[in-house]
C-alpha positions in Angstrom: 29.2 4.6 13.4 27.9 1.7 15.5 30.3 -1.5 15.5 28.8 -4.6 16.7 31.6 -6.7 18.3 34.6 -5.7 19.8 37.0 -8.2 17.7 39.7 -8.5 15.3 37.7 -6.8 12.3 36.4 -3.9 14.9 40.1 -3.3 16.0 41.6 -2.8 12.8 38.3 -0.8 11.2 38.7 1.4 14.1 42.5 2.0 13.7 42.0 2.2 9.9 38.9 4.9 9.5 39.8 7.0 12.6 43.8 7.6 11.8 43.2 7.9 7.8 40.3 10.6 8.2 42.0 13.8 7.4 39.8 17.1 7.5 36.1 16.6 6.7 34.2 14.5 8.1 35.7 13.4 11.8 33.6 9.8 12.2 32.6 9.1 16.1 32.5 5.1 16.9 31.4 3.1 19.2 32.0 -0.5 19.8 29.5 -2.9 21.7 30.6 -6.1 22.8 29.1 -8.6 25.4 32.5 -10.8 26.1 36.0 -9.7 25.2 36.9 -6.7 23.4 39.6 -7.9 21.1 37.5 -10.9 20.2 38.2 -14.6 20.4 41.6 -14.8 18.1 43.7 -13.2 21.6 41.8 -15.2 23.8 40.6 -18.6 22.7 41.8 -19.3 19.2 44.8 -18.2 17.0 47.1 -17.0 19.7 46.6 -20.1 22.9 46.6 -22.5 20.1 50.1 -21.1 18.7 51.7 -21.1 21.9 50.6 -24.3 22.6 51.7 -25.5 19.1 55.0 -24.3 19.8 55.3 -25.9 23.6 54.5 -29.0 21.7 57.0 -28.6 19.0 60.1 -27.7 21.1 59.0 -30.3 23.6 59.3 -32.7 20.3 62.6 -31.3 19.7 64.5 -31.2 23.0 63.9 -35.2 22.9 65.8 -35.2 19.7 68.2 -32.7 20.5 71.0 -35.7 20.4 70.1 -36.8 16.5 71.0 -33.2 15.4 74.4 -33.0 17.5 72.9 -30.8 20.1 73.4 -32.8 23.3 75.4 -35.9 23.6 72.7 -38.1 25.8 69.0 -38.2 25.3 67.0 -35.8 27.1 63.8 -37.5 27.9 60.3 -37.0 27.5 58.9 -37.4 31.2 56.1 -36.3 32.9 53.8 -35.1 30.0 50.9 -34.0 32.4 53.4 -31.6 34.1 55.1 -30.5 31.1 51.5 -29.3 29.8 50.9 -27.7 33.0 53.4 -25.8 31.9 52.7 -25.0 28.9 48.9 -24.1 29.6 50.5 -21.5 32.3 52.2 -19.8 29.0 49.5 -20.2 27.0 47.4 -18.1 29.6 50.3 -15.9 29.5 50.3 -15.4 25.9 46.4 -15.1 26.2 46.6 -12.4 28.3 44.6 -14.1 30.9 41.9 -13.4 29.1 41.7 -10.1 30.5 40.9 -7.6 27.6 41.5 -4.1 29.6 44.3 -3.7 26.8 42.3 -4.4 24.1 39.8 -1.6 25.5 42.0 1.0 26.4 43.8 0.8 22.6 40.5 1.8 21.4 39.5 4.2 23.9 43.3 5.8 22.9 41.5 6.2 19.7 38.7 7.9 20.7 36.3 5.0 20.2 33.7 4.6 23.2 33.6 0.8 23.9 30.0 -0.4 25.6 29.8 -3.6 27.0 26.7 -5.5 26.7 24.5 -7.0 24.3 23.5 -4.8 21.5 21.0 -5.4 18.8 19.5 -3.2 16.5 15.8 -1.6 17.7 15.2 0.5 14.7 16.5 1.9 11.8 19.4 4.2 13.2 19.0 2.6 16.3 21.0 0.3 18.3 19.8 -0.6 22.1 22.7 -2.0 24.5 21.6 -4.3 27.6 24.3 -4.5 30.4 25.2 -7.2 32.5 23.9 -5.1 35.2 20.8 -4.8 33.8 21.4 -1.3 32.4 19.9 -0.1 28.9 21.1 2.7 26.9 20.4 3.4 23.2 22.9 4.2 20.9 22.2 6.1 17.2 24.3 5.6 14.3 24.8 6.7 10.5 26.6 3.6 9.5 26.9 -0.3 11.5 29.2 -2.6 11.0 28.3 -6.0 12.0 31.5 -8.0 13.4 30.2 -10.4 15.7 32.8 -13.2 14.8 31.4 -17.0 15.2 30.2 -19.3 17.9 31.2 -23.6 17.3 28.9 -24.8 15.2 27.5 -28.6 16.9 26.8 -31.3 14.6 23.4 -32.8 15.0 24.7 -36.3 16.3 22.3 -38.0 18.8 23.0 -38.3 22.3 25.8 -35.6 22.4 23.9 -33.1 24.7 24.3 -35.6 26.8 27.9 -35.8 27.3 30.6 -33.2 28.6 32.4 -32.9 25.5 35.0 -29.6 25.0 34.7 -27.1 21.7 38.4 -25.7 20.9 37.1 -22.8 23.1 37.2 -25.3 26.1 40.6 -27.3 24.9 42.7 -24.2 24.4 41.5 -22.6 28.5 41.4 -25.5 30.4 44.7 -26.5 32.5 44.0 -30.6 32.2 45.7 -32.7 29.7 43.0 -35.9 29.0 45.5 -39.1 28.6 43.3 -40.0 26.3 40.7 -37.9 23.4 39.0 -38.3 20.3 38.9 -34.9 18.3 35.8 -34.6 15.8 36.5 -32.9 12.8 39.4 -32.9 10.8 39.9 -29.0 9.3 42.5 -26.9 10.9 41.4 -26.2 14.1 41.0 -30.4 14.8 44.3 -31.1 13.4 46.1 -28.8 15.0 44.3 -29.8 18.5 45.3 -33.5 17.8 49.3 -32.3 17.0 49.2 -30.7 20.3 47.9 -33.4 22.5 50.0 -36.3 20.7 53.3 -34.4 21.2 52.1 -34.2 25.0 51.6 -37.7 24.9 47.7 -37.9 24.9 45.9 -40.8 22.9 44.7 -38.8 19.8 41.6 -40.3 17.7 40.9 -38.0 14.9 37.5 -38.2 13.2 36.4 -36.9 9.9 33.3 -37.3 8.2 35.3 -36.1 4.2 37.3 -38.7 2.3 40.6 -37.0 3.8 42.0 -34.1 6.5 41.2 -30.4 4.8 38.7 -31.9 2.7 38.7 -28.7 0.8 42.6 -28.1 -0.1 44.3 -30.5 -2.4 44.6 -34.3 -1.9 48.2 -34.5 -1.7 48.3 -31.8 1.0 45.5 -33.4 3.2 47.1 -36.6 2.7 50.4 -35.4 3.7 48.9 -33.9 6.8 47.5 -37.4 7.8 51.0 -39.1 7.2 52.3 -36.4 9.5 50.0 -36.7 12.1 49.9 -40.3 12.3 53.2 -40.5 12.7 53.0 -38.3 16.1 50.8 -41.5 16.7 47.3 -39.5 16.0 44.6 -42.5 14.5 43.4 -40.5 12.1 40.0 -42.3 10.7 38.9 -40.5 7.2 36.2 -41.0 5.9 34.5 -41.9 9.2 31.0 -40.9 10.5 30.3 -40.1 14.1 26.7 -41.8 14.3 26.0 -41.5 18.3 26.9 -40.6 21.7 26.7 -42.2 25.0 28.3 -41.5 28.4 30.8 -43.9 29.7 31.7 -43.1 33.2 33.4 -39.8 32.7 34.0 -40.2 29.5 32.1 -41.2 26.6 31.6 -44.4 24.1 31.7 -43.2 20.3 29.3 -44.8 17.8 30.7 -44.9 14.5 28.8 -45.7 11.4 28.6 -49.9 10.9 28.3 -49.8 14.3 31.3 -49.7 15.8 32.1 -48.7 19.3 34.8 -46.9 20.6 36.1 -45.3 24.3 37.7 -41.8 24.9 38.4 -40.2 28.0 37.3 -36.8 26.3 35.8 -35.8 23.5 36.1 -32.6 21.5 33.9 -30.9 19.1 35.8 -28.9 16.3 33.2 -29.5 13.2 33.5 -25.5 12.0 31.9 -22.5 13.2 28.4 -20.7 12.7 28.0 -17.1 12.4 26.9 -15.1 15.9 24.0 -13.1 14.1 21.5 -14.6 16.4 19.5 -11.8 18.6 21.0 -8.7 16.6 17.4 -7.7 15.5 19.0 -7.4 12.2 15.4 -8.1 10.7 14.0 -4.7 12.0 16.1 -3.6 9.1 15.0 -6.0 6.9 17.9 -8.2 6.7 18.1 -12.0 6.9 21.2 -14.3 6.9 21.4 -16.6 3.7 19.5 -19.4 4.4 22.0 -22.2 3.8 25.0 -20.8 5.6 23.7 -18.1 7.9 25.9 -15.5 7.0 25.3 -11.9 5.9 25.5 -12.1 1.7 28.2 -8.9 1.2 29.2 -7.2 -1.6 32.4 -6.6 -3.3 32.8 -3.4 -0.5 31.8 -5.7 2.4 28.5 -3.8 2.5 25.4 -6.2 3.0 23.5 -6.8 -0.3 21.0 -3.9 -1.0 22.5 -1.5 1.5 24.6 1.5 1.9 24.8 1.9 5.9 25.3 -1.4 6.8 28.4 -3.9 6.6 29.8 -7.2 7.9 33.3 -8.3 8.3 34.8 -11.2 9.7 32.7 -15.0 10.3 29.7 -13.0 10.3 29.7 -13.2 6.3 31.3 -16.0 5.9 33.4 -15.5 3.1 36.8 -16.7 5.0 36.8 -17.8 9.2 40.5 -16.5 9.6 41.4 -13.4 11.6 43.6 -12.1 8.6 40.2 -11.8 6.5 38.4 -10.0 9.0 41.5 -7.4 9.4 41.2 -7.0 5.4 37.6 -7.0 5.2 37.9 -4.2 7.7 40.6 -2.2 5.9 38.1 -2.2 2.8 35.1 -1.0 4.5 37.5 1.8 6.3 38.2 3.0 3.0 35.0 2.7 1.6 33.6 4.8 4.7 36.4 7.6 4.0 35.3 7.8 0.4 38.1 5.6 -1.6 36.0 3.1 -3.5 37.8 -0.3 -2.5 37.0 -4.1 -3.5 37.8 -6.9 -1.8 39.9 -9.4 -3.5 38.9 -13.0 -1.8 40.7 -15.1 -4.2 44.1 -14.5 -2.5 43.3 -14.5 1.3 45.7 -17.4 2.8 44.4 -20.5 4.5 46.9 -21.8 6.9 47.0 -24.7 9.4 49.9 -24.4 12.3 51.0 -27.5 12.6 54.4 -28.4 13.0 55.4 -28.3 9.6 52.5 -25.6 9.0 50.4 -25.9 6.1 49.9 -23.1 3.8 47.2 -22.7 0.5 45.8 -19.8 -1.5 43.9 -19.6 -4.6 42.0 -22.1 -6.2 42.2 -25.9 -6.3 42.4 -27.4 -9.4 39.0 -28.7 -9.0 37.7 -25.6 -8.2 39.8 -24.5 -11.5 38.7 -26.9 -13.8 35.2 -26.0 -12.9 35.5 -22.6 -14.0 36.6 -24.1 -17.3 40.3 -23.6 -17.3 42.8 -25.8 -18.6 45.3 -25.9 -16.2 49.1 -27.0 -15.5 50.2 -28.7 -12.3 53.4 -29.0 -10.9 54.2 -30.8 -7.6 57.7 -30.9 -5.9 59.2 -33.1 -2.6 60.5 -30.5 -0.4 62.3 -33.2 1.5 64.6 -32.9 -2.0 65.8 -29.4 -0.9 69.3 -29.0 0.2 67.6 -27.1 3.0 65.6 -30.1 4.1 69.3 -32.0 4.6 70.9 -29.6 6.5 67.8 -29.4 8.9 67.2 -32.6 9.6 64.6 -35.2 8.1 62.7 -38.3 10.6 64.0 -38.7 14.0 63.4 -41.9 16.2 61.2 -41.1 19.0 62.1 -42.7 22.7 61.6 -46.6 22.7 58.3 -47.0 23.1 56.8 -44.0 21.8 56.1 -42.3 18.5 58.4 -41.0 16.0 59.5 -37.1 15.9 58.7 -34.7 12.8 61.5 -32.3 13.4 61.3 -28.8 12.4 63.2 -29.0 8.9 61.5 -32.1 7.6 60.3 -32.6 4.1 57.0 -32.0 2.6 54.8 -31.5 -0.6 54.2 -28.4 -2.8 51.2 -28.2 -5.0 50.8 -25.2 -7.8 48.6 -25.0 -10.6 48.5 -22.5 -13.3 45.8 -21.3 -16.1 47.6 -22.6 -19.3 46.1 -19.6 -21.5 46.9 -16.7 -19.5 50.2 -18.5 -18.3 49.1 -16.9 -14.8 49.2 -19.3 -11.3 46.0 -19.5 -10.2 46.1 -21.5 -7.0 48.7 -23.1 -4.8 49.5 -25.1 -1.4 52.1 -26.5 0.5 52.8 -28.4 3.8 56.3 -28.0 4.9 58.9 -26.4 7.3 57.7 -22.5 7.3 55.1 -22.6 4.4 53.1 -20.3 5.9 56.0 -17.8 5.5 57.6 -18.0 2.3 54.4 -19.6 0.8 53.1 -16.0 0.6 55.1 -15.0 -2.7 52.6 -17.6 -4.2 49.8 -15.1 -3.0 51.0 -11.9 -4.4 52.1 -13.6 -7.9 47.9 -14.4 -8.0 47.0 -11.1 -7.0 49.2 -9.5 -9.1 48.9 -11.8 -12.2 52.5 -12.3 -12.5 53.5 -14.2 -16.0 55.2 -17.4 -15.4 58.0 -15.3 -17.7 59.0 -13.4 -15.1 58.7 -15.9 -12.2 61.3 -18.3 -12.9 63.5 -15.1 -13.4 62.8 -15.0 -9.4 66.1 -15.9 -8.0 65.5 -17.7 -4.2 68.5 -17.9 -1.5 70.3 -20.8 -1.3 69.5 -23.0 0.6 65.8 -22.4 1.2 62.5 -24.2 0.6 61.7 -21.6 -0.9 63.9 -22.7 -4.1 61.1 -25.5 -4.7 59.3 -22.8 -5.9 61.7 -21.7 -8.5 61.7 -25.4 -9.9 57.7 -25.5 -9.9 57.5 -22.6 -11.8 60.3 -23.7 -14.7 58.1 -26.8 -14.9 55.0 -24.4 -15.4 56.4 -22.5 -17.7 57.5 -25.6 -19.8 53.9 -27.4 -19.3 52.0 -23.9 -20.8 54.4 -23.5 -23.7 
């Protein structure tokens, strides 16, 4: 087997396949990677962003320590540039200095051959690899897995190519902190970057073309996240369309729809990503990407449609742009290659935004469920009404002249959606402290179709934010009688 792309999907696939084989066929595996083995997640995405978000949240908590009764005097948030530099240094440590030696060694320890270079299919059963040094070699395969991830998708904005902008990759790897920054895109990445810079004292403008942030999620969640960011000092413009960009000194002049002009020191483009499949030679196998999404269409086994020797995992199949989705799909592929027929269930892949507080969503939204003709029951809850919120603290006043601080332990919003006929939950989401941990209970309830009558019997420890789930389950059960 040859795997094109050495990121999270490849690592998970090799581990599941090679550790799961028992007798019979023994797999020989080669992983071809042009950039960093390990992919974007540990070096430019998940890990560095979470490191910066943690540093930013701790900085805010320290500034509000007196309000918690932790110290006698206020702790000033001085020298934001110096603090950012220290946080960036920690971020780079978490990102392993962007050295992939450890990831490559882990693959080799499993017996995987790591081949560095650009791989492309040259014909059935053959991959040509061109290394940076100009060397070329050919690999034969019986099975091919495409796991090359994605690249930043740039919007068709006039003048963008003439302006020095950052993508999220640069924003999460550069050491400097712009004093003023405009983030284009109100999805998960844009919202996380906005929080990082705002907590380190930058003036932040967040521009989203849809009606609200996180347009795919329930309205309450996107609105709650916008309110949270605004409390941190972020200026949220949604809906707002960026019509053009022009260079203005070292920064950029932004022209919004209607002619409004804004100047920023640094523009960050975070408007999504596109599957990285250009130049892979898949056309030699008669495979073409989806004309609308540019992704490889796969079936329930994560095999490319119409093929039993070609699979796609992660961002390249366009199903869910998350590392945990790539790993899940890799395990599905491994099971099928080992002869254990397994189908992927993408209904219950969590969608998270790791702001503080974080957002967790899973399953269908109300709009999606209504489009399928379901009769719905909906329960909402204010997490600020829980006893845990009272004990941990709510809103803190910021330093004089600065934005207020949102303490860990602040309130939030919970939304659960149930199918009245089947009396089961089909979707849910929450913006609240540690929601990315305790809301996984809802994902399991959806996956296993746990009846509401059983969910109301669940006992949640006191005091926790998860107690809000119990009240919401009871509300749904009453509506579905």
